[in-house]
C-alpha positions in Angstrom: 197.4 -50.4 -212.9 199.7 -53.4 -213.5 196.7 -55.8 -213.3 195.0 -53.8 -216.0 198.0 -54.2 -218.3 198.1 -58.0 -217.9 194.3 -58.4 -218.4 194.7 -56.9 -221.9 197.4 -59.3 -223.0 196.2 -62.5 -224.8 197.9 -65.5 -223.2 195.7 -68.0 -225.0 198.3 -68.8 -227.7 201.3 -69.0 -225.4 201.5 -72.8 -225.4 200.0 -73.6 -228.8 203.3 -75.0 -230.1 204.2 -76.7 -226.8 203.0 -80.3 -226.8 204.1 -83.2 -224.6 203.3 -86.7 -225.9 202.1 -89.4 -223.5 205.6 -90.8 -223.2 207.1 -87.6 -221.9 204.1 -87.1 -219.6 204.7 -90.6 -218.2 208.4 -89.9 -217.9 207.7 -86.7 -215.9 205.3 -88.6 -213.7 207.8 -91.4 -213.1 210.5 -88.8 -212.2 208.2 -87.2 -209.6 207.2 -90.6 -208.2 210.9 -91.6 -208.1 211.7 -88.4 -206.1 208.9 -89.2 -203.7 210.2 -92.8 -203.4 213.7 -91.4 -202.7 212.4 -89.3 -199.9 210.3 -92.0 -198.3 213.0 -94.7 -198.6 215.6 -92.4 -197.1 213.3 -91.5 -194.3 212.7 -95.2 -193.6 216.5 -95.9 -193.5 217.0 -93.0 -191.1 214.0 -94.1 -189.0 215.5 -97.7 -188.9 218.8 -96.4 -187.6 217.1 -94.2 -185.0 214.7 -96.8 -183.8 211.7 -94.8 -184.8 208.5 -95.7 -186.5 209.1 -97.2 -189.9 207.4 -97.2 -193.3 205.9 -100.6 -194.1 207.4 -102.7 -196.8 204.0 -102.8 -198.5 203.9 -99.0 -198.6 207.4 -99.0 -200.2 206.3 -101.6 -202.8 203.1 -99.7 -203.5 205.2 -96.5 -204.2 207.3 -98.5 -206.6 204.4 -100.0 -208.4 202.8 -96.6 -208.9 205.8 -95.2 -210.6 208.6 -94.8 -208.1 210.5 -98.0 -208.8 213.6 -96.4 -210.4 214.1 -93.9 -207.7 213.5 -96.4 -205.0 215.8 -99.0 -206.4 218.6 -96.6 -206.9 218.2 -95.2 -203.4 218.1 -98.6 -201.8 221.3 -99.6 -203.6 223.0 -96.3 -202.7 222.1 -96.3 -199.0 222.2 -100.1 -198.6 218.6 -100.3 -197.4 216.6 -103.6 -197.8 219.2 -104.9 -200.2 219.1 -108.3 -198.6 215.3 -108.6 -199.1 214.5 -110.7 -202.2 211.1 -109.1 -202.2 212.7 -105.8 -203.1 215.8 -106.9 -205.0 213.8 -109.0 -207.5 210.6 -106.9 -207.7 212.1 -103.5 -208.1 214.4 -104.2 -211.1 211.4 -105.9 -212.9 209.2 -102.8 -212.2 212.0 -100.5 -213.4 212.2 -102.4 -216.7 208.5 -102.3 -217.1 208.3 -98.6 -216.4 211.2 -97.6 -218.6 209.9 -99.8 -221.4 206.5 -98.1 -221.1 208.1 -94.7 -221.5 210.2 -95.8 -224.5 207.2 -97.5 -226.1 205.0 -94.4 -225.7 207.7 -92.0 -227.0 208.4 -94.2 -230.0 204.6 -94.8 -230.7 203.3 -91.3 -230.0 206.2 -89.0 -229.8 
């Protein structure tokens, strides 16, 4: 009976006035990737302390390149992980600036 009621309701216009521009979509994507980077970076730190299998530096950098730079950089600074590696402490801030600039540009350009 309940399914019959919902099948009669027209949901097609529910999101007609809901529009996310490319800048906001990119921002959401970067936030999700930053969360993934946070989890992976934290795991790597805990694995390092426990002497377990680690996440490769290349994998961490790939996560940063594909959108997780902000989350990874903040996490590394907060938990003091790989902060002595120039590869991370130079590359990550540059990637952060590029990713943040891309979001700002897209929001300004397309809304």
